[in-house]
N, C-alpha and C positions, 0 to 999 in steps of 0.2 A: 470628323464631328467629335463633340466631348465624350470622354469616356465617363463612366460611373462616377458619382459624386461621394466623397468620403473626406472625413477631417483628419488632418495629421497635427501632431504637436511638433513644432519646428522651433527650438529656442524658447522664446518666452511668447510667441503667437501661434494660433492655430491656423493652419493653411488649408482652405478647401481646394480640392483637388477636382477637376471635372466640371467647374463652373467657368472657367475663364476660357473665352472663346477663342477658337484656333484663329491664326492670321488670316486664313483664307476667308474664313466667315466674316472677318471684319471687311476685308476689302471687298466682299460681294454686298455689305450693307450700304456701301458709297453709292452705287446705283438706285438703292430703294430710297436713301436720303434726297436723290435727285428727282425721283419720282415723286416723293412727299412734299415737294415744293409747289407743286400744282394745287393739292388741297390747302396747303397753308397760307397761299396767296387768297385764295376763294375764302376761306376763313376770314382774313383782314378785310377782303371787300365786303362782304356781308356784314361785318362788323360795323362798318362805316355806314352801309344801307340801314341796318337796324338803328343806329344813332338818329338817322334822319326820320324814320320811321317813329320812335318814341317821342321825338320833337313834335312831330304832326299831331300824335296822339295827345299829347299833353295840350297844345294849342287848341284842338277841337274839344276837348273836355273843359278848359278855360272859357272858351267862347260860348259854350253851351250854359255853364254856369251864369255867366254875364247875361246872357239872353233871357235864361230862367228868372233871375233876379229883377231883370228889367219889365219883365211880364208881371210879377208879383208886386213891384213898387209902383207901377205907373199904368192904371187900368185905361188911359187913353191911347195908349200905344197901339198901332196896326197888330192887333193879336194874330190874325191869320198869317200874316207875312212871318213874324217871330216864330209862330209854331210849325211853319213851313222850314224855317231856318234851323230850328232844334232836330226837327226830323231828317233834314239832310246831314246834320252834325252826327246824330245817332247813329244813322247809315254809315258814316264815315268812320266814326270810332270802330264798329264792328270790323269794316273792312280793313281798318289799320291793324286792328287786334288779330286779326286772320292773318294778315302778312307777316307781322311780328312773330306769330307761332311758326309759320312756315319756315321763315328765314331762320327760326332759331334751330327748328329740325333739320334745316339744311347745313347748318354748321356744327350741329350734333354729329349727323351723318358722316360728314368731311373728317370730324376728328376721330371717329371709329374707323373710318377708312384708312387714317394715318396709322394708327395702332395696329389693325389687321395687316398692313403692308409690313411693318416691322416683324409682327409675330409670325408671319408665313416665311419671312426670310429667316428669321432665327430658327424656327423649328423645321424648316424646309418642306413646308406644307405647302402643296400646289392646289390651291382651289380659287381659280380665276373668277368662278361665278360669283363669289362672296365679294370680290371686288368691284365686279359688274353691278351686281345687286345694290351695294351701298352707293357707287357712283350715280347708278340711275336714279335711286331714291333723293340724294343729294340734290341733282339738277332738277327732278320733278318737283321738289319741295321750293326750291329756289324759283322755277318757272311760276309756282302758284303764288309764291310772296309778290312776285312782281306784277302779276295779272291783279291781285288784289290793291297792289300800291298804285297801278294805273287807274283801276276804279274809283280809288279815293280821290286821285288827282281830278279825274272827271266829274266828281260830285261836288269837289271844292269850286271847281269853276261854276258849276251849276248854283251853287250857294251865292258865289260872288254875283252873278248875274241877277239871281232875286233880290240880292241887297242893293245892288245898283240901280234897279228899277225905280222910278219916281212912284210915289204913291198914288198919283192920277193914273199912270200907266197899268199899275197893279189893280187898281179897281176896276179897268176898262177890260183886263184881261178876264176878270172874275165873272164879268155879266155878257 
């Protein structure tokens, strides 16, 4: 392990002794790097999922604006049908927002997990419970994000069915 840190004047430069990692510690970091690959891949995968989610959120918001404008500009439209679609889109936006938040928390916990792995190796601190808690939190956040994402997909299919229904069929369902 490294000795006490102190500065020495050596020629034209100051040399900090005690801060350089011993070779043994460096070779111990290689397995830590290998273990950290899993959370790094998770971060990359969740990043792609976040990209998809933000695109879906933008589309839901854009569609809500179009329907709202149509409702204001054309009083002859099927008001109930458009309001039902707007309600579904609003619920979808809430679900997507929750999914994005949970996916972001998952990425944040994965990043903290990587940092914790390195710090524990560097300082030879053995607290496996920290790694376990971070990993479980990361997975629960990801599971929550995926559940919200699936709910959003189900709501979008509900909106599609509502939109594809003919006006006559919609009136017969109401009566």
